[in-house]
C-alpha positions in Angstrom: 0.0 0.0 0.0 2.9 2.3 0.8 4.4 1.5 -2.6 1.2 2.2 -4.5 0.7 5.6 -2.8 4.3 6.6 -3.6 4.4 5.6 -7.2 0.9 6.1 -8.5 1.2 9.6 -10.1 4.2 8.4 -12.2 2.4 5.2 -13.0 -0.5 7.2 -14.5 1.9 9.2 -16.6 3.6 5.9 -17.7 0.3 4.3 -18.7 -0.8 7.3 -20.7 2.5 7.5 -22.6 2.2 3.8 -23.5 -1.3 3.9 -24.8 -2.1 7.4 -26.1 -0.2 9.0 -28.9 -1.0 12.6 -28.0 1.5 12.4 -25.1 5.0 12.7 -26.5 7.0 12.6 -23.2 6.9 12.5 -19.4 7.0 16.3 -18.9 4.5 17.1 -21.6 2.1 14.4 -20.3 2.5 15.6 -16.7 1.9 19.2 -17.6 -1.1 18.5 -19.7 -2.7 16.2 -17.1 -2.2 18.8 -14.4 -3.6 21.7 -16.5 -6.7 19.8 -17.8 -7.5 17.5 -14.8 -5.8 18.9 -11.8 -3.9 16.9 -9.2 -6.8 14.4 -9.2 -5.9 13.3 -12.7 -2.7 11.6 -11.4 -4.6 9.5 -8.9 -7.5 8.1 -11.1 -8.1 4.5 -10.4 -5.9 4.3 -7.3 -8.6 3.2 -4.9 -8.9 -0.4 -6.2 -5.1 -1.1 -6.4 -4.8 0.4 -2.9 -7.6 -1.9 -1.6 -6.3 -5.1 -3.3 -2.6 -4.6 -3.0 -2.4 -6.5 0.3 -3.8 -9.5 -1.5 -1.5 -9.3 -4.6 1.6 -8.5 -2.6 1.0 -11.3 -0.1 0.6 -13.8 -3.0 3.9 -12.6 -4.5 6.0 -12.6 -1.4 4.2 -15.6 0.1 4.7 -17.7 -3.0 8.3 -16.6 -3.2 9.2 -17.5 0.4 7.4 -20.8 0.3 9.0 -21.9 -3.0 12.4 -21.1 -1.5 11.6 -23.2 1.5 10.3 -26.1 -0.6 13.3 -26.1 -2.9 15.7 -26.0 0.0 13.9 -29.0 1.6 13.9 -30.9 -1.7 17.6 -30.9 -1.8 17.9 -31.7 1.9 19.7 -28.5 2.8 17.5 -26.8 5.4 20.3 -24.8 6.9 22.3 -23.7 3.8 21.6 -20.6 1.9 19.4 -20.7 -1.2 21.1 -20.8 -4.6 20.7 -17.9 -7.0 18.8 -20.3 -9.4 16.3 -21.0 -6.6 15.8 -17.3 -5.9 15.2 -16.7 -9.6 12.7 -19.6 -10.0 10.9 -18.7 -6.7 10.6 -15.1 -7.9 9.2 -16.2 -11.2 6.6 -18.4 -9.5 5.5 -15.5 -7.3 5.1 -13.2 -10.3 3.1 -15.7 -12.3 0.9 -16.6 -9.2 -0.2 -13.0 -8.6 -1.7 -12.7 -12.2 -4.9 -14.5 -11.2 -5.7 -12.0 -8.4 -4.1 -8.9 -10.0 -5.6 -8.9 -13.5 -9.1 -7.5 -12.8 -7.9 -4.7 -10.6 -5.1 -3.9 -13.1 -7.5 -3.5 -16.1 -9.8 -1.2 -14.1 -6.7 0.9 -13.0 -5.5 1.3 -16.6 -8.9 2.2 -18.0 -9.4 4.9 -15.4 -5.9 6.2 -15.7 -6.4 6.7 -19.5 -9.6 8.8 -19.1 -8.3 12.2 -20.0 -11.7 13.8 -19.8 -12.2 16.1 -16.9 -15.0 15.6 -14.3 -14.9 19.2 -13.4 -18.1 21.1 -13.9 -18.2 23.3 -16.9 -15.4 21.5 -18.7 -16.1 21.7 -22.5 -15.0 18.1 -23.2 -16.6 14.8 -23.6 -17.8 13.2 -20.4 -15.8 10.3 -19.0 -17.0 6.8 -19.9 -16.4 5.5 -16.4 -17.7 7.3 -13.3 -15.5 5.4 -10.8 -14.0 2.1 -9.9 -17.2 0.2 -9.3 -18.9 1.6 -12.4 -15.8 0.7 -14.5 -15.7 -2.8 -13.1 -19.4 -3.4 -13.7 -19.2 -1.9 -17.2 -16.4 -4.2 -18.2 -18.4 -7.2 -17.0 -21.5 -6.0 -18.8 -19.8 -5.1 -22.1 -17.2 -7.8 -22.3 -18.2 -10.5 -19.8 -16.1 -11.8 -17.0 -13.4 -12.7 -19.5 -13.0 -9.0 -20.1 -11.5 -8.6 -16.6 -8.7 -10.8 -17.7 -7.9 -9.1 -21.0 -4.2 -8.6 -21.1 -3.6 -11.5 -18.6 -1.1 -13.3 -20.9 1.3 -10.3 -21.3 0.8 -9.5 -17.6 2.0 -13.1 -16.8 4.9 -12.8 -19.3 5.7 -9.4 -17.7 5.5 -10.4 -14.0 7.2 -13.8 -14.2 10.6 -12.7 -15.6 10.3 -9.4 -13.8 9.9 -10.7 -10.3 12.5 -13.4 -11.0 14.9 -10.5 -11.8 13.6 -8.4 -9.0 14.2 -11.0 -6.2 17.5 -12.2 -7.7 18.8 -8.6 -7.8 17.7 -7.9 -4.3 19.3 -11.0 -2.9 22.5 -10.4 -4.9 22.9 -6.7 -3.9 22.1 -7.6 -0.2 24.7 -10.3 -0.3 27.3 -8.0 -1.8 26.6 -5.2 0.7 26.9 -7.7 3.6 30.2 -9.0 2.3 28.7 -12.5 1.6 27.9 -13.1 5.3 24.7 -13.6 7.1 25.1 -10.5 9.3 22.3 -7.9 9.6 22.1 -5.5 6.7 21.8 -1.8 7.7 18.4 -0.2 6.9 20.1 2.1 4.3 21.4 -1.0 2.5 17.9 -2.5 2.4 16.6 0.8 0.8 19.4 0.7 -1.8 18.9 -3.0 -2.6 15.2 -2.6 -2.9 15.5 0.4 -5.2 18.0 -1.3 -7.5 15.9 -4.4 -7.6 12.9 -2.4 -8.6 14.8 -0.8 -11.5 16.1 -4.1 -12.7 12.7 -5.7 -12.5 11.1 -2.9 -14.5 13.8 -3.0 -17.1 12.8 -6.6 -17.9 9.1 -5.8 -17.5 8.6 -2.7 -19.7 8.2 -4.3 -23.2 5.4 -6.6 -22.0 3.9 -3.8 -19.9 3.4 -1.8 -23.1 1.6 -4.7 -24.8 -0.5 -5.4 -21.8 -1.7 -1.8 -21.5 -2.5 -1.6 -25.2 -4.6 -4.8 -25.2 -6.4 -3.6 -22.1 -7.3 -0.3 -23.7 -8.1 -1.7 -27.2 -11.6 -0.9 -28.4 -12.5 1.5 -25.5 -12.0 4.6 -27.7 -13.1 3.3 -31.1 -12.9 0.0 -33.1 -10.5 -2.7 -32.0 -7.1 -2.5 -33.5 -5.6 -5.8 -32.4 -6.8 -9.4 -33.0 -4.7 -10.7 -30.1 -1.4 -10.8 -28.3 0.9 -11.6 -31.3 -1.0 -9.3 -33.6 -0.5 -6.4 -31.1 3.2 -7.0 -31.0 3.5 -7.1 -34.8 1.4 -4.0 -35.4 3.1 -2.0 -32.6 6.5 -2.8 -34.2 5.3 -2.1 -37.7 3.7 1.3 -36.9 6.0 2.7 -34.2 9.1 0.6 -34.3 10.7 -1.6 -31.7 11.9 1.4 -29.7 8.3 2.0 -28.5 8.7 -1.0 -26.1 11.2 1.0 -24.1 9.6 4.5 -24.4 8.4 4.4 -20.8 11.5 2.7 -19.4 12.9 5.9 -17.9 9.7 6.8 -16.0 9.4 3.1 -14.9 12.8 3.2 -13.4 12.3 6.6 -11.8 9.1 5.3 -10.2 10.5 1.9 -9.2 13.4 3.1 -7.1 11.5 5.0 -4.4 8.5 2.6 -4.5 10.6 -0.5 -3.9 12.8 1.2 -1.3 9.6 1.6 0.7 8.3 -1.9 -0.2 11.3 -3.9 0.9 12.0 -1.8 4.0 8.4 -2.3 5.1 8.5 -6.0 4.2 11.7 -6.6 6.1 10.6 -4.8 9.2 7.2 -6.5 9.4 8.6 -10.0 8.6 11.2 -9.4 11.2 8.5 -8.9 13.8 6.7 -12.0 12.7 9.6 -14.4 12.8 9.3 -16.9 15.6 11.9 -19.5 14.7 15.3 -19.8 13.0 15.3 -18.0 9.6 15.2 -20.5 6.8 15.0 -18.2 3.8 17.7 -15.9 2.6 16.6 -12.4 3.7 18.6 -9.8 5.5 17.6 -8.8 9.0 17.8 -5.1 9.5 20.4 -3.2 11.6 19.2 0.2 12.7 22.4 1.7 14.2 
């Protein structure tokens, strides 16, 4: 929840750049959003992710830690550190697992973020299609069926699997490097740095599929459908805009990911530290505050 609140304004800018051609860059998108929609424009669709983030995050981190434990037990090495391959595979499992619970909330978030029409009285523009989170959710079910809530689920899975694998592997590697390869407690500033770097690494891997996901989720909402499916979307995007479009939002993704994941990992380490009741069996640095 802390991560969502910190990163949502930049996430809105990122989604708009990926899906709407009238926005040519981060600064231009931010200025136009602020001038036409006010500060509220940066927080459209935030309430549902904020409500459901505890579920999606617990699925990711819970799957990750349990997979690490299972793989450690499978090779009969309960007291030895997890290998980098195990960390990578456990992270991938966590990313794929969250897709089932994340997809409905994600499509609602993207649809509301891409509404550039102003709700302010007297605005001489078209009225917004969706009047809020609940109306958007019900409209998607009515117009597209329950399957509509999972539009873009395939690129979401292909985004989050490799992304979280890279994310957790980077965090474990940076934490190990900063602790000198020992199991001593990592200073809280080290946790912040490792979390920020891990977030940037994860989004570097995730950005191309994030573009495809957002375009499939928005396809047909502002006119006739352009894409026949996942592969057609990739081909058409490359044909019309070139392969560089897949990394057009990379800079803002990394800018957002660093502070967000600093907060996420510090909060996670602090809370999991309070909840530990036995010997730690999963690679994860305890925090040193002094």
